[in-house]
C-alpha positions as CSV (number, residue, x, y, z in Angstrom):
1,M,15.8,43.3,-95.8
2,A,18.2,41.5,-98.0
3,E,16.9,38.8,-100.3
4,E,17.7,35.2,-99.4
5,T,20.5,33.7,-101.3
6,P,19.2,31.2,-104.0
7,L,19.8,27.6,-103.2
8,F,21.6,27.1,-106.6
9,A,23.4,29.7,-108.7
10,R,22.6,28.1,-112.1
11,V,20.1,25.3,-112.6
12,A,20.2,23.4,-116.0
13,L,16.9,21.6,-116.8
14,I,17.6,19.1,-119.5
15,G,14.1,18.6,-121.0
16,M,11.3,21.0,-120.7
17,G,8.1,18.9,-120.5
18,L,5.5,18.8,-117.7
19,I,8.0,18.1,-114.9
20,G,10.8,20.3,-116.2
21,S,8.5,23.3,-116.8
22,S,6.8,22.8,-113.4
23,M,10.2,22.8,-111.7
24,A,11.2,26.0,-113.5
25,L,8.0,27.7,-112.3
26,A,8.2,26.4,-108.8
27,M,11.9,27.4,-108.5
28,R,11.1,30.9,-109.8
29,R,8.2,31.3,-107.4
30,A,10.4,30.3,-104.4
31,G,13.6,32.1,-105.6
32,L,15.6,28.9,-105.5
33,A,17.8,29.6,-108.5
34,G,19.9,32.6,-109.5
35,E,19.6,31.5,-113.2
36,I,17.6,28.8,-114.9
37,V,18.7,27.5,-118.3
38,G,17.3,24.6,-120.3
39,A,18.0,22.3,-123.1
40,A,15.5,20.8,-125.7
41,R,16.1,19.3,-129.1
42,S,13.0,20.9,-130.5
43,A,13.2,24.5,-131.6
44,A,9.5,24.9,-130.9
45,T,10.0,23.7,-127.3
46,R,12.9,26.1,-126.9
47,D,10.9,29.0,-128.2
48,T,7.9,28.2,-126.0
49,A,10.1,27.9,-122.9
50,L,11.5,31.3,-123.5
51,R,8.1,32.9,-124.3
52,L,6.7,31.5,-121.0
53,R,9.9,32.7,-119.2
54,L,10.6,29.2,-117.9
55,A,14.3,29.7,-118.6
56,D,16.7,32.6,-119.0
57,A,18.3,30.8,-121.9
58,M,17.6,27.7,-123.9
59,F,20.0,25.5,-125.8
60,A,19.8,22.7,-128.3
61,E,22.6,20.8,-126.7
62,A,22.6,19.5,-123.2
63,A,26.2,20.2,-122.7
64,E,25.7,23.9,-123.4
65,A,23.1,24.1,-120.7
66,A,25.1,22.1,-118.2
67,R,28.2,24.1,-118.6
68,G,28.7,26.2,-115.4
69,A,25.6,24.8,-113.6
70,D,25.8,23.7,-110.0
71,L,22.6,21.7,-110.4
72,V,21.7,19.7,-113.5
73,V,18.2,18.0,-113.7
74,L,17.6,15.3,-116.2
75,A,13.9,15.7,-117.2
76,T,13.7,13.9,-120.5
77,P,12.3,10.4,-121.0
78,I,14.6,8.0,-119.1
79,G,15.7,6.2,-122.3
80,A,17.8,9.3,-123.2
81,F,19.6,9.6,-119.8
82,G,22.7,7.6,-120.7
83,A,23.4,9.6,-123.8
84,I,22.8,12.9,-122.1
85,A,25.1,11.9,-119.2
86,A,27.8,11.0,-121.7
87,E,27.3,14.4,-123.3
88,I,27.5,16.5,-120.2
89,G,30.1,14.6,-118.3
90,E,33.0,16.5,-119.7
91,V,31.7,19.9,-119.0
92,L,30.4,19.5,-115.4
93,E,32.2,21.5,-112.8
94,A,33.6,20.0,-109.6
95,G,31.0,19.9,-106.9
96,A,28.0,20.1,-109.3
97,I,25.0,18.0,-108.5
98,V,23.2,15.8,-111.1
99,T,19.7,14.7,-110.3
100,D,16.7,13.5,-112.4
101,V,12.9,13.1,-112.3
102,G,12.5,9.7,-113.8
103,S,10.2,7.0,-112.3
104,V,12.8,4.2,-112.6
105,K,15.8,4.6,-110.4
106,G,18.0,1.6,-110.8
107,M,18.7,2.4,-114.4
108,V,19.9,5.9,-113.3
109,L,22.7,4.4,-111.3
110,R,23.4,2.0,-114.2
111,D,23.3,4.4,-117.1
112,V,24.2,7.8,-115.7
113,A,26.7,7.2,-112.9
114,P,29.5,5.8,-115.1
115,H,29.7,9.0,-117.2
116,L,30.0,11.5,-114.3
117,P,33.4,12.7,-112.9
118,L,34.3,11.5,-109.4
119,N,34.0,15.1,-108.1
120,V,30.3,15.4,-109.3
121,H,27.5,14.3,-107.1
122,L,24.7,12.0,-108.3
123,V,21.4,12.2,-106.4
124,P,18.6,10.4,-108.3
125,G,15.1,11.6,-107.6
126,H,11.5,11.0,-108.5
127,P,8.7,13.4,-107.8
128,V,5.6,11.3,-107.6
129,A,3.4,13.9,-109.3
130,G,2.1,14.5,-112.8
131,T,-0.9,14.8,-115.1
132,E,-1.8,13.2,-118.4
133,H,-0.5,16.4,-120.2
134,S,3.0,17.0,-121.5
135,G,5.1,19.7,-123.0
136,P,6.3,23.1,-121.7
137,E,2.9,24.6,-121.6
138,A,1.6,21.9,-119.3
139,G,3.7,22.9,-116.3
140,F,2.4,24.7,-113.2
141,A,4.2,25.7,-110.1
142,E,1.8,23.9,-107.7
143,L,2.4,20.5,-109.2
144,F,4.6,19.2,-106.4
145,E,2.7,20.7,-103.4
146,N,1.9,18.0,-100.9
147,R,3.3,15.3,-103.2
148,W,6.1,13.0,-102.4
149,C,9.6,13.2,-104.0
150,I,11.6,10.0,-103.5
151,L,15.4,10.3,-103.5
152,T,17.6,7.2,-104.1
153,P,21.2,8.3,-103.6
154,P,24.0,5.7,-104.1
155,D,25.6,4.4,-100.9
156,D,28.7,6.6,-101.4
157,A,26.7,9.8,-102.0
158,E,27.8,12.9,-100.1
159,A,25.3,13.7,-97.4
160,A,25.5,17.5,-98.0
161,A,24.5,17.0,-101.7
162,V,21.6,14.8,-100.8
163,D,20.4,17.3,-98.2
164,K,20.6,20.1,-100.7
165,V,18.4,18.2,-103.3
166,A,16.0,17.3,-100.5
167,E,15.8,21.0,-99.5
168,L,15.1,22.0,-103.1
169,W,12.1,19.7,-103.3
170,R,10.8,20.8,-99.9
171,R,10.9,24.4,-100.9
172,M,8.9,23.5,-104.1
173,G,6.2,22.1,-101.8
174,A,7.0,18.4,-101.8
175,K,7.6,15.9,-99.0
176,V,10.8,13.9,-99.3
177,E,11.5,10.2,-98.7
178,I,14.8,8.5,-99.1
179,M,15.1,4.8,-100.1
180,P,17.3,2.4,-102.1
181,A,16.8,2.4,-105.8
182,Q,15.8,-1.2,-106.0
183,H,13.1,-0.8,-103.4
184,H,11.8,2.3,-105.2
185,D,11.4,0.5,-108.5
186,L,9.5,-2.4,-106.8
187,V,7.1,0.0,-105.0
188,L,6.5,2.1,-108.1
189,A,5.9,-1.0,-110.2
190,I,2.7,-1.7,-108.3
191,T,1.6,1.9,-107.4
192,S,2.2,3.4,-110.9
193,H,3.7,1.3,-113.6
194,V,1.3,-1.7,-113.6
195,P,-1.8,0.5,-113.2
196,H,-0.6,2.5,-116.3
197,L,-0.1,-0.8,-118.2
198,I,-3.6,-2.0,-117.2
199,A,-5.0,1.4,-118.4
200,Y,-3.3,1.2,-121.7
201,N,-4.4,-2.4,-122.2
202,I,-8.1,-1.8,-121.3
203,V,-8.4,1.3,-123.4
204,G,-6.8,-0.7,-126.3
205,T,-9.4,-3.5,-125.7
206,A,-12.2,-1.0,-125.8
207,S,-10.9,0.4,-129.0
208,D,-11.0,-3.0,-130.6
209,L,-14.6,-3.4,-129.4
210,E,-15.5,0.0,-130.7
211,T,-16.5,-1.2,-134.2
212,V,-18.4,-4.2,-132.7
213,T,-20.5,-2.0,-130.4
214,Q,-21.2,0.7,-133.0
215,S,-19.5,3.5,-131.1
216,E,-21.3,2.7,-127.8
217,V,-18.0,2.3,-125.9
218,I,-17.1,5.9,-126.4
219,K,-20.7,7.2,-126.2
220,F,-21.6,5.6,-123.0
221,S,-18.2,5.8,-121.2
222,A,-18.7,5.6,-117.5
223,G,-16.5,7.1,-114.8
224,G,-14.2,4.1,-114.4
225,F,-13.4,3.9,-118.1
226,R,-13.0,7.7,-118.3
227,D,-10.3,7.5,-115.6
228,F,-8.6,4.7,-117.5
229,T,-8.5,6.9,-120.6
230,R,-7.1,9.8,-118.6
231,I,-4.2,7.6,-117.4
232,A,-3.7,6.1,-120.9
233,A,-3.3,9.6,-122.4
234,S,0.1,9.9,-120.7
235,D,3.2,10.5,-122.8
236,P,3.9,7.3,-124.8
237,T,7.7,7.8,-125.1
238,M,8.0,8.2,-121.3
239,W,6.0,5.1,-120.6
240,R,7.7,3.0,-123.2
241,D,11.0,3.8,-121.5
242,V,9.6,3.0,-118.1
243,F,8.5,-0.5,-119.0
244,L,11.7,-1.3,-120.8
245,N,13.9,-0.1,-117.9
246,N,11.9,-1.5,-115.0
247,K,10.8,-4.8,-116.6
248,E,11.9,-7.1,-113.8
249,A,9.8,-5.4,-111.1
250,V,6.9,-4.8,-113.5
251,L,6.8,-8.4,-114.6
252,E,6.9,-9.5,-111.0
253,M,4.0,-7.3,-110.0
254,L,2.1,-8.1,-113.2
255,G,2.4,-11.8,-112.4
256,R,1.0,-11.2,-108.9
257,F,-1.8,-9.2,-110.4
258,V,-2.7,-11.9,-112.9
259,E,-2.8,-14.5,-110.1
260,D,-5.2,-12.3,-108.1
261,L,-7.3,-11.6,-111.2
262,T,-7.6,-15.3,-111.8
263,A,-8.9,-15.7,-108.2
264,L,-11.4,-12.9,-108.8
265,Q,-12.5,-14.6,-112.1
266,R,-13.1,-17.8,-110.2
267,A,-15.2,-16.0,-107.5
268,I,-17.4,-14.5,-110.2
269,R,-17.8,-17.8,-112.0
270,W,-18.8,-19.7,-108.9
271,G,-21.0,-17.0,-107.4
272,E,-18.8,-16.4,-104.4
273,G,-20.5,-13.2,-103.3
274,E,-18.8,-13.1,-99.9
275,T,-15.3,-13.2,-101.5
276,L,-16.3,-10.3,-103.8
277,F,-17.8,-8.3,-101.0
278,D,-14.7,-8.7,-98.8
279,L,-12.4,-7.6,-101.6
280,F,-14.5,-4.6,-102.4
281,T,-14.7,-3.6,-98.8
282,H,-11.0,-3.9,-98.4
283,T,-10.2,-1.8,-101.5
284,R,-12.7,0.8,-100.5
285,A,-10.7,1.3,-97.3
286,I,-7.5,1.7,-99.3
287,R,-9.2,4.5,-101.2
288,R,-10.2,6.2,-98.0
289,S,-6.6,5.9,-96.6
290,I,-5.2,7.6,-99.8
291,V,-7.7,10.5,-99.3
292,E,-6.8,10.8,-95.6
293,A,-3.1,10.8,-96.4
294,G,-3.7,13.9,-98.6
295,Q,-2.8,12.1,-101.9
296,E,-6.2,12.6,-103.4
297,T,-9.4,14.5,-102.7
298,A,-12.8,13.3,-101.5
299,V,-14.5,15.9,-103.7
300,A,-17.1,14.5,-106.1
301,D,-15.6,13.1,-109.3
302,F,-12.2,13.2,-107.7
303,G,-12.2,17.0,-108.0
304,R,-11.8,16.8,-111.8
305,R,-15.3,18.2,-112.5
306,Q,-15.3,22.0,-112.6
307,P,-18.4,23.4,-110.8
308,A,-20.8,25.4,-113.0
309,Q,-21.0,29.1,-112.3
310,G,-23.2,29.7,-109.3
311,E,-22.7,26.3,-107.7
C-alpha cells in the first residue's frame, strides 16, 4: 500500500521553542510534511533541534528556512513577527501559506500581512495549548491532542488555504475553531492573558513578603500558590510581547476584574457570607464544565502529581 502524500512538501518552522518543537514532532508522527526545516538565532538551539531530529536542516536566518517552503510557521515570540515577515517576504513562493502560533491575532494582521506578497496566503492561528516549559527539548507530539486551535483568517483569505491549515491542526490532534482576530484577542484576554498577569503579580507579591515571613511563603506553599508559580514560570519574553500587543483587550478585562475584586473585598469586609457562597458555588460549576469539556482532568491534583510506584 502506497504511503499517503504529505500535506505539505516543505514546512519551515521559524522558532523552535515548546510549540515549534511540538509541531515538528506531531507532524513527523502523522507524516504531514515531506521535509521539515527550522530557523533559530541561537546556535545551541539549532544544534539541539538537529540532535533531537526535530528538523532535517536548521538555519540561522529565517529567509533561508522559508525559501522553497509551502508552509511557513512563525513560532517565535510575537514581538519578532514583523521583522521576520519583512525578512521572508522576498523569498516566499507563489501559493505558499504563512501561519503562526501566537496568542494575539490582531497584531499578526497588522505586522505580518503588509510584508507578504499578494500571491502568498496568510492564515493566523493560535493553538490553545502549552506548558510552563520552553525550548526545543520541551516539545512533545501529544501537546495538541484534544486542545483547541483557533484560526483567524482575514476576510479575503482563500478558503482552500484556510482548510489546509485547519486540516494540519486536526491531524496533529487539535480541534479547530475559526473566529475574527478581534474577538479572539478579547476572549484570550480573560481566559489566558489576565490570569497570567494575576499569577505574575501574586508571585511577585509573595516574593516581596518572603523576607518578612522568614521563608514561610515558600516553605508552606499550598496548592493554590503552587499553581500560580507554575503559570508564572512561563517564558517572560513571550508574555511581555503578549501584553504589549493585546493591551486594549487586557486592560478592558483587567478593569472588569478589578471591579469584581472590589465587590468581593466589600463582601468580606461586611461579612456577606451568602454573596461569597454564591460566587464560590458558581465558580465551582465553571471548573466542572471545563473538566466535562475535556480541557482539564478531574484526577487528584489536576493530574500533575505522579503516582508512587505500586499505587
